[in-house]
C-alpha positions in Angstrom: 10.2 -85.2 40.3 7.2 -82.8 40.2 8.7 -80.8 43.0 12.0 -80.5 41.2 10.3 -79.3 38.0 8.3 -76.7 40.0 11.4 -75.3 41.6 13.2 -75.2 38.2 10.2 -73.3 36.7 10.3 -70.7 39.5 14.1 -70.2 39.1 13.6 -69.7 35.3 10.8 -67.2 35.8 13.0 -65.2 38.2 15.9 -65.1 35.7 13.5 -63.9 32.9 12.2 -61.1 35.1 15.8 -60.0 36.1 16.9 -59.9 32.4 13.8 -57.9 31.3 14.4 -55.4 34.2 18.0 -55.0 33.2 17.2 -54.4 29.5 14.5 -51.9 30.4 16.8 -49.7 32.5 18.7 -48.2 29.6 18.4 -44.5 30.5 21.5 -42.4 30.6 21.4 -39.8 33.4 23.4 -37.5 31.3 20.5 -37.3 28.8 17.8 -36.7 31.3 17.5 -32.9 30.6 17.3 -33.5 26.9 14.6 -36.1 27.4 12.5 -33.7 29.4 12.9 -31.0 26.7 11.9 -33.5 24.0 8.8 -34.5 26.1 7.8 -30.8 26.5 8.2 -30.1 22.8 6.3 -33.3 22.0 3.5 -32.3 24.3 3.3 -28.8 22.7 3.3 -30.1 19.1 0.6 -32.6 19.8 -1.7 -30.0 21.3 -4.8 -28.8 19.5 -4.4 -27.2 16.1 -3.2 -23.6 15.8 -5.6 -21.3 13.9 -4.1 -18.2 12.2 -6.4 -15.6 10.8 -5.8 -14.6 7.2 -7.0 -11.5 5.3 -6.9 -11.5 1.5 -4.2 -8.9 1.2 -1.0 -9.8 -0.7 1.4 -9.6 2.1 -0.9 -11.3 4.6 -1.5 -14.3 2.3 2.3 -14.5 2.0 3.2 -14.4 5.7 0.4 -16.6 6.9 1.3 -19.3 4.4 4.9 -18.9 5.3 4.2 -19.5 9.0 1.9 -22.4 8.1 4.7 -24.0 6.2 7.3 -23.3 9.0 5.1 -24.7 11.8 3.8 -27.7 9.9 7.5 -28.6 9.2 7.9 -28.5 13.0 5.0 -30.9 13.5 2.2 -28.5 14.3 -1.3 -28.7 12.7 -2.1 -25.2 11.3 -5.4 -23.9 10.0 -5.7 -20.7 8.1 -9.1 -19.0 8.5 -10.0 -16.2 6.1 -11.9 -13.4 7.9 -12.2 -9.6 7.7 -10.4 -7.5 10.3 -13.4 -6.8 12.5 -14.4 -10.5 12.8 -10.8 -11.4 13.2 -10.4 -9.2 16.4 -13.7 -10.6 17.8 -12.4 -14.2 17.2 -9.1 -13.4 19.0 -11.1 -11.9 21.9 -13.3 -14.9 22.3 -10.4 -17.3 21.9 -11.8 -18.9 18.7 -8.7 -17.7 16.8 -5.1 -18.1 18.0 -3.2 -15.5 16.1 -3.4 -12.7 13.5 0.0 -11.7 12.0 -0.7 -8.2 10.8 -1.4 -5.2 13.1 -0.3 -1.8 11.7 0.6 0.7 14.4 0.7 3.5 15.5 -2.0 4.7 13.1 -3.8 2.2 10.8 -5.1 -0.2 13.5 -5.1 2.1 16.4 -8.9 1.7 16.7 -8.5 -2.0 17.2 -5.8 -1.6 19.7 -7.9 0.8 21.7 -11.0 -1.5 21.6 -9.2 -4.8 22.3 -6.1 -4.0 24.3 -7.6 -5.5 27.5 -8.7 -8.7 25.9 -6.2 -9.5 23.1 -2.4 -9.6 23.3 -0.8 -7.1 20.9 2.9 -7.8 20.5 5.6 -5.3 21.3 7.7 -7.1 18.8 7.4 -6.0 15.2 8.2 -8.0 12.0 8.4 -5.1 9.6 9.5 -1.6 10.5 9.3 0.4 7.3 5.6 0.2 6.2 3.8 3.2 4.6 0.2 3.9 3.9 -1.4 6.6 1.7 -3.5 7.6 -1.3 -1.9 6.7 -4.6 -2.4 7.8 -8.2 -0.6 6.7 -11.4 2.6 8.7 -12.1 1.0 10.0 -15.3 -1.6 11.9 -13.3 0.7 15.0 -13.2 -2.0 17.4 -12.0 -2.3 15.7 -8.6 0.6 15.4 -6.2 -1.0 16.1 -2.9 -4.3 15.2 -1.2 -5.0 18.9 -1.2 -5.1 18.8 -5.0 -7.9 16.3 -5.2 -11.0 18.6 -4.9 -9.7 20.8 -7.7 -9.5 17.7 -9.9 -12.5 15.9 -8.6 -14.0 15.3 -12.1 -10.9 13.4 -13.2 -11.7 10.7 -10.6 -15.5 11.1 -10.8 -15.4 12.0 -7.1 -14.5 8.4 -6.1 -11.7 6.9 -4.0 -11.5 3.2 -4.9 -11.1 1.3 -1.6 -10.9 -2.3 -0.3 -12.2 -4.2 2.7 -14.7 -2.1 4.7 -13.4 -3.4 8.1 -9.7 -2.5 7.4 -8.2 0.0 9.7 -6.8 1.9 6.7 -10.4 2.3 5.4 -11.4 4.0 8.7 -8.3 6.3 8.5 -9.3 7.2 4.9 -12.8 8.2 6.1 -11.1 10.4 8.7 -8.9 11.8 5.9 -11.9 12.7 3.8 -13.2 14.8 6.8 -9.8 16.3 7.6 -9.4 17.6 4.1 -13.1 18.3 3.4 -12.8 16.1 0.3 -15.8 16.0 -2.0 -15.2 12.3 -2.6 -17.0 9.0 -1.8 -14.9 6.1 -0.5 -16.0 2.9 -2.2 -15.5 -0.3 -0.3 -14.8 -3.6 -2.1 -11.9 -6.0 -1.7 -8.1 -5.7 -2.3 -8.5 -7.9 -5.4 -11.2 -5.7 -6.8 -9.3 -2.5 -6.0 -6.2 -3.9 -7.8 -8.2 -4.8 -10.9 -9.5 -1.3 -11.0 -5.9 0.0 -10.7 -4.7 -2.4 -13.4 -7.5 -1.5 -15.9 -7.1 2.3 -15.2 -3.4 2.1 -15.9 -4.0 -0.1 -19.0 -6.2 2.7 -20.4 -4.1 5.5 -19.0 -7.1 6.8 -16.9 -6.9 8.5 -13.5 -7.6 6.6 -10.4 -7.0 7.3 -6.7 -6.9 4.5 -4.1 -5.5 3.8 -0.6 -2.4 1.5 -0.9 0.5 0.5 1.2 4.0 -0.8 1.2 5.1 -3.5 1.3 3.0 -4.4 -1.8 3.8 -6.0 -5.2 1.7 -3.3 -7.0 4.6 -0.8 -6.7 7.0 -3.1 -8.6 4.4 -3.7 -11.3 2.9 -0.2 -11.8 4.3 3.3 -11.7 2.4 4.7 -8.7 3.1 7.6 -6.5 1.9 8.5 -3.0 0.1 11.8 -2.6 1.6 14.2 -0.1 -0.4 14.2 3.2 0.3 17.6 4.8 -2.0 16.9 7.8 -0.3 13.5 8.3 -3.6 11.8 8.7 -2.1 8.5 7.5 0.9 9.0 9.8 4.5 8.4 9.0 6.3 5.1 9.1 4.1 2.3 10.3 5.4 -0.9 12.0 3.7 -4.2 11.7 3.0 -6.2 14.8 1.0 -9.4 15.5 -1.7 -10.3 18.0 -2.7 -13.4 19.8 -5.5 -14.6 22.0 -5.0 -14.6 25.8 -3.2 -17.7 27.0 -1.6 -18.4 23.6 2.0 -17.9 24.8 1.4 -20.3 27.7 -0.2 -22.9 25.5 2.4 -22.6 22.7 5.6 -21.0 24.3 7.9 -22.1 21.4 5.7 -20.8 18.7 5.2 -17.5 20.6 8.9 -17.1 20.9 9.5 -17.9 17.2 7.0 -15.3 16.0 8.5 -12.7 18.4 11.9 -13.4 16.8 10.5 -12.9 13.3 11.9 -9.9 11.3 11.9 -9.1 7.6 13.1 -6.2 5.4 11.7 -4.8 2.2 13.6 -7.1 -0.1 12.7 -10.2 1.9 8.9 -9.5 2.1 8.9 -8.4 -1.5 10.5 -11.6 -2.6 8.2 -13.7 -0.5 5.1 -12.0 -1.9 6.4 -12.6 -5.4 7.0 -16.3 -4.8 3.5 -16.7 -3.3 1.8 -14.6 -6.0 3.4 -16.7 -8.8 2.9 -20.1 -7.4 -0.1 -22.3 -8.3 -0.9 -22.6 -4.6 0.2 -19.9 -2.0 1.6 -22.6 0.3 3.8 -24.0 -2.4 5.3 -20.5 -3.1 5.9 -20.0 0.6 7.7 -23.4 0.9 9.9 -22.5 -2.1 10.8 -19.2 -0.5 11.6 -20.9 2.8 13.9 -23.3 0.9 15.8 -20.4 -0.5 16.0 -18.5 2.8 16.5 -21.3 5.3 19.2 -19.5 7.2 16.9 -16.5 7.9 14.1 -18.8 9.0 16.5 -20.7 11.3 17.3 -17.5 13.0 13.7 -17.2 14.0 13.0 -20.7 15.1 16.2 -22.2 16.3 
């Protein structure tokens, strides 16, 4: 009797093993490629967080928050680190930063390209192709229409050009411009926010002010400003905006690298994005709202 029970137990065990094996083998050979792709994507998404450098400029706050929203929707963990331009480039070189989304070429950030081109990856792809940089004054300053007019009207501006972040490429170019035109002016470094407050208050009181500014920027839709002519072309002509990444980023995050290379915006799109971000309680909320309104465009970059 015991022997019979033992044999029955062995038979039952073998049947259970056979059933479990059959149930476990549910893979469909036709789906093997898709499974591998899913596994690769899953591995990339679950890698370490992506750090994107942010500079407190209107368009940079807008696009960094836009990409944070896009990538987090795809499952990535994205950290935005606020740094000035010089520290940003050092962080990319050392690998402490993954990406910076705003490199102006051929003129504004040429100094950083020259210094870091062997240790940082500067993209050939551009996301904005119609940028412009120059000195601006309010439209009501009728006496000044060219940089060459500034010395003659130095007292109007108290001999000061109101600038922004000291490490910005445009600030370096503005220093060159002061030498090129022998301007009897001092360039004051501050921040973009401080410079914009100075512009706002000057326009409110209809006072003269001269400052370096760029497009795309919301200030041109809010205030009547004009670029001063630059006969020596120190600021250059049309600027294109690139991005930069640390070495090895495209290997570690091939999907993200491809998506950012696909990224392209025009004046209307970047202007609208900046407006959404500027008017939201939190920049990320504004970026998400803009993405919802422009999902087809975003899908062109990431699908």
